[in-house]
N, C-alpha and C positions, 0 to 999 in steps of 0.2 A: 920613572918606570917606562920601559919601552913597550908600546902597545903591540900586542900580538894580533896578527891578521887572522880573521876567521876563515875557516875552510868553507867553501861554498856548499850549500845544502845539496846532498845527493838527490837527484830527481826520482819521482815515482813514474814508472813506465807501464803502459798498458798495451797489450797485443790483441787485436781482434782476429777471429779465425784461428784461435790458439789451440784448438783441440786436435788438429790434424794438419798434414801437409807442411807448407813453408812456415805457417804460424807456429806449429808445434816445434819445428826445428829451431826457430828463433827463440821461442820461449825457453827451451832447454838450455840454450846458451846464456840468455839473460839472467836466469836464476842463479847462475854460478858467477856472475859478474859483481865485483865490488863497487862498480860505478853507479849502481842504482840502489836506492834505499828500499824500494819494494817493487815487486813485479806483479802486475794484475793481468789475469787471463780472461778474455771475453769471448764467449761462444754460446751457441744455442744448446750445447751439451757440455758437461764437465769432462775434461781430459785427464790424462794420467800423470801430469807433472805436478806432484804434490807440493813442491816448494813454492808454487805460485798461489796468489789469492784469486780464487775463481769467482766470476760473476756471470751467471748463466742468463743470457738474454739475446734477443735478435738485434743486431746492430742497426737494423732499419727502424727500430722502435723510437718514436719521437721522445720518449722519456730517457733516452741514452744520456742526455746532458746531466741528469740527476745522478747517474751512476758513475760519472767520470769527473765529478766536481773536485776530487782530491788528486787528480792525475796531472802530471807535468808534460808528459810526452805520450802520444798515441801512435802506435805503428799499426796501420790499417792493412790487414792481410786477408780479411774475410771477402771472398768473392767466388764466383762460379766461372771458371774458364775451361770447362770440359769441352772437348772437341765435339761430342755428340749431344750436347745440351740443346734444347730448343732455343733458337737465336733470340726470339722476342722475350722469353722468360729470363734467359741469361742476362740480357742487357738491362731489363727492368730491375733485376736484383742488383746487379753491379752498380748501376747509376744511383739507385735509391740508397744503397749501403754507403757509397762514397759521399753522397750529398748529406746524408744524416750525420755521418762521422764528422765532416767538415763543419756543418752548422752547429752540432752539439759541442764540438771542441771549442768553437769560438764563444758560444754561450757559457761554457763552463770555465772559460779563461785558461784553457790548456795552452801551454807555451808553444808546443811544436807538434805537428802531425807529419808522419812519414808514410808515403804511399809507394807502391810498386806498379809501374806500367810495363813498358817494353821498348827496346831500341827499335822495334818494328815501326814506331810512330815516325821515324825518319823516312820511311818508305824504302822499298827495294827496287832499284833501277839498274839497268845495264851500265849506265854511265856514272854511277855513284862514285865519289871519292873513296879510296880504300887506304886508311880508315876515314870514316866520317868524323868531323869535329863534334864535340858535345853541343856546341851552339849552332850546329847546322839546322836549317829550317825543318820544321815538322811538315813532311811532304807526303805522308801516307794517304792513300785514297780511302775515304770513309766507306764502309761496307757493313754487311750484316754479321761479319765474323768478329773474332776477339779484337782484331786491330781497331775496328770501329768502336768497340767498348773502351779501349785505351785512349783513343782520341777524345771521346766524350768525357772521360774521367779527367783528362788533362785540361779540357775546357772548363770543367767544374772547378778545378784548382785555380785557374786564372781568374774566374769570377769570384771565387772565395777570397783570393788575395786582395782584390779590389774592394770587396764588401767588408772584409775583416782585416785591416792592415796590421793589427796587433798579433795576428796568428802567423807563425812561421810554418811554411809547408815545404818539405823536401820530397822530391820525386826521383826514385831510382829507375833507370831504364836498362834492364839487363839485356845482353845478347841472348841467343837461343839457349834457354835454360835446360840443363840436363841433370840427371841424378835419380836416385831411387824415388819412385812414385810420380815422376814427371811424365805426363802424357800430353803431347801437343802435336799440331800438324807437322812441326819440324822433326820431333823424335819419330813420328810415324813414317816420315819419308824414308828413314833408314830401315824400316821393316818391309820396304818394297823390294820386289825382285830386281828392279832396275832403278838407277838414279835418273830421274827425268832431267834433261838439260835442254836449253834453248840454243838453237844455232846462232853462232856469232858471239856468244857470251860465256865466259868461264866463271862459274860461281866460286866465291871464296867463303870459307866457313869459319865462324867464330862462335865459341860456346861460352856459357857461364854456368859453372857447376853450382848446384844449390848451396854447397858449403861456402863458396865465395860470396854468394848473394847474402847469406846469413851474416857473414863477417862485415859486409858492406852495410847491411841494415843496422848492425850494432853501432857502427861509427855514425850513421845518420841519426840514430836515436840519441846518441851522446851530443850531437850537434857539431861533430868534427867536419862533416860535409853538409852543405846546405844547398838550397836551390835545386837544380837539375844535375844529376850525375849518372853517367853511363857505367855499366858494370860488365866485365867480361874477362876472359883469358887474354894474355898478351898475344898480340899478333893474330894470325889466321892460318888456316890450312888451305892449300890449293886443291882444286878438284882432283888432280892426279894423286895427291896424297890420300884423299878420302877414298878414292877407288882402291888404292893399294892396301890401306888399312882395313877396309870393309870387305874387300873381295867382290863388291857389287859394281857392275859395269854400267856405263851411262847409256841412256836411250834418248837420242837427240831428235827434236822436232822443231819446225818453224814456230816462232812466237805466236803469230796470229792463229795458227791452227791449234796450238796448245791451249791458249786461253779461251778461244772461242768454244772449243769442244768442252773444256772444263766448265765453262759457264752454263752450257746447255745441260750437262750432266748434273750440275748443282740444282738447276731449276727443276729437273725431273726428280730430285731427291736421291740420286745415285751416290753423290759425294756429299759429305757433311759440311765442307768449307767452301766459301765462294771462290771464284777463280782468282780473285785478287790475292788470296792467301798463297797461291802458287808462286807469286813473285818472290816470296821469301825462301823458296827452295831452289830457285834458278838464277836469281840476281843477288849481288852482294849487298849487305847492310852491316858491315864491320864497323865497330865504334872505337874511338880513342878515349880511354878512361882517365882523362886528364885530372879531374877534381880529386878522385880517389887516390891516384898516384901521387899527386902533390901533397895529400894528407898523410902519406906514408903507407898507404894500403898496397898490398901486393897479393895477387891471386895465388892460392895454394895449388891450383890445378892448371896444367897446361892444356891447350886445345887438344893435343894428341891423347893425353890421359883421360880427359873428359869424354872424348869421342869413343875411346876404347870401352869406357864404362857404359856409355849409351848402347854400344853394340852388344855388350854382355847382358844388358837388361831386356833385350828384345823378346826373349823367351819363345823363340821359334814362331812368332806371330807373322802373318802375311798381310800387308796393307798395300792398297793401291790408291793413290791420290787421296789419302786421308781416310779411306774406308777400309775397315778391317774385314777381311774375308772370313766367312765361316770355315770350319775345318774341312768340310767336304769340298769347298771351292779352292782351298789352299793347295790342292794337288795339281792345279794348273801349272804348266811350265812357266818359267820366268818370263820369257817373251810373251807367251800367251796371256798371262795375267796382266801385264802392262798394256798390251794391245786391247784387252777386253774393256778397259776403262778409258784411257787417254789416247791410245793410238788407233782406235777403231776407225775414225774418220780418215786418218792418214792412209791406212792400209786399203780401205775401200776405194779411195781416190786413186791410189797407185794401181790397183787391179783394173779399175775402169779405164785408166789411161792406157795400160798395156793392151787391153782388149780392143781399143780403138785404133791402135797402131797396126 
């Protein structure tokens, strides 16, 4: 009698932050997949995906290990990355959540944990390779913004891999994420009346539509991609293409003046993000998605299509350097609104110089 090979047991997968946002999008996809035996949803409140098994709890709870003892794969998407969140509270939540998930997963003998950070960890610099290789150094500057959170989370991952060698951890680093419900410093940049640029450097833009991030997360949950993998649309858009598609014209300033003024405004509480976040709207950080491409993954969205949707989702909001203007302020002219925040020092200096001549 010829022995028959057993089919591998389909894993049980859990998604944290499953009630809304990216977590809900992934959950909706996983419950229709035949590759998982059961899909567990973890959040502080029950969501609307009825096909999942819901477990209502805070992922920072030390008792999390008891609630995931039957789980094979955890996709951790619970986090606070809102532009306007208090930086200290946001970081405390994100780090505690990631640390608890990693520790609890190791204790519960979970096979694999999948996390999402950002390609921002590579850093945005004028002389960056275009595109950056997946194994390029993590060179972002630690700060109080979300980039600093991502760097800290990746440091937690590295420590976890040393402490728990039996736990497999996959980290996805998406390019600038766009899509319904996405609100970041990057998406707000295109709510501005002008595109801030730095003299001597032409930005290149790469996007990652949330649909493509979800499909990449599914592959990571299955173990098709492991380690660190970048996610994004193929190629990039040149600044001239972005101007043509958006109808927004550039406003160019020297680098020193741009970042110096932005940092002062941030310290005064005028702008929500630190000046280092501005690097990501004026310098390139395009990534080459080698691991996913070699696994057969292909983005469904092009940069142009993703960017067009970003523009459609702006809803007539006016934002200057990450700060959304109230309706009564949004009547400022395009040049006036830009000057009001980032260009003020430049204009004042120009006027003073002319008066001295």
